[in-house]
C-alpha positions as CSV (number, residue, x, y, z in Angstrom):
1,M,-10.9,-1.1,22.8
2,Y,-7.9,-2.3,20.9
3,S,-4.4,-2.5,22.3
4,E,-1.0,-4.0,21.3
5,E,1.7,-5.7,23.3
6,K,5.2,-6.5,22.0
7,V,7.5,-9.1,23.7
8,I,10.7,-10.9,22.9
9,D,9.4,-14.4,23.1
10,K,12.3,-16.4,21.7
11,I,16.1,-16.1,21.6
12,E,18.3,-18.7,19.9
13,I,22.0,-18.8,19.9
14,L,23.9,-20.9,17.4
15,E,27.2,-22.6,18.0
16,D,29.0,-19.9,16.0
17,G,27.5,-17.1,18.2
18,T,24.8,-15.9,15.8
19,M,21.7,-14.7,17.7
20,F,18.2,-15.1,16.5
21,I,15.6,-12.9,18.2
22,R,11.9,-13.3,17.7
23,E,9.5,-10.5,18.7
24,K,5.8,-11.4,19.1
25,T,3.1,-8.7,18.7
26,K,-0.2,-9.5,20.3
27,V,-3.3,-7.5,19.3
28,F,-6.1,-7.3,21.9
29,R,-9.7,-6.3,21.7
30,D,-11.4,-5.8,25.0
31,G,-8.6,-7.8,26.7
32,E,-8.8,-10.8,24.4
33,V,-6.1,-11.7,22.0
34,I,-7.4,-11.4,18.5
35,A,-4.2,-11.6,16.5
36,E,-0.5,-12.4,16.8
37,T,2.4,-11.6,14.5
38,Y,6.1,-12.3,14.6
39,H,9.2,-10.5,13.5
40,R,12.5,-12.3,13.5
41,S,16.0,-10.7,13.4
42,S,19.4,-12.4,13.2
43,Y,22.8,-11.0,14.2
44,T,26.2,-12.5,13.5
45,P,28.9,-12.1,16.1
46,E,30.5,-9.3,14.2
47,E,27.3,-7.3,13.8
48,E,26.2,-4.7,16.3
49,I,22.9,-5.5,18.0
50,P,20.6,-2.5,18.4
51,F,19.3,-1.9,21.9
52,I,16.2,-3.9,22.3
53,N,16.2,-4.5,26.0
54,D,18.5,-5.1,28.9
55,N,18.1,-8.9,28.7
56,I,19.2,-9.0,25.0
57,T,22.2,-6.7,25.8
58,G,23.2,-8.9,28.7
59,I,23.0,-12.2,26.8
60,A,24.9,-10.7,23.9
61,S,27.7,-9.5,26.2
62,I,28.0,-12.9,27.7
63,I,28.2,-14.9,24.5
64,R,30.0,-12.5,22.3
65,T,33.5,-12.8,23.7
66,K,36.5,-11.8,21.7
67,E,37.2,-15.5,21.2
68,V,33.8,-16.1,19.7
69,V,34.0,-13.1,17.4
70,D,37.5,-13.9,16.3
71,K,36.6,-17.5,15.6
72,Y,33.5,-16.4,13.6
73,K,35.6,-14.0,11.5
74,F,38.3,-16.7,10.9
75,E,35.7,-19.3,9.8
76,K,34.0,-16.7,7.6
77,Q,37.3,-15.9,5.9
78,K,38.2,-19.6,5.6
79,T,34.9,-20.3,3.8
80,L,35.3,-17.3,1.5
81,S,38.9,-18.4,0.6
82,E,37.8,-22.0,-0.1
83,S,35.0,-20.7,-2.3
84,L,37.4,-18.5,-4.2
85,D,39.8,-21.4,-4.6
86,K,37.1,-23.5,-6.1
87,E,36.2,-20.8,-8.6
88,N,39.9,-20.6,-9.7
89,I,40.2,-24.3,-10.5
């Protein structure tokens, strides 16, 4: 008998507030793991995180303060402006 189990096995948070979430899928045959696959997603502070589970929602609400989101947007705009300035030289 085959079965599948999905778990969030890794959450990383960068200094700028970006979250990386890794989901592991285990495939079982007769109770023994016969395969594992991974799916990774990343979310910047200004992106909406789809509901995955209560743990992810809780972590996101703690780290994604207005200050973190505003700083991310400021740094993003600053980088974009610097890039445009270099192109216009």
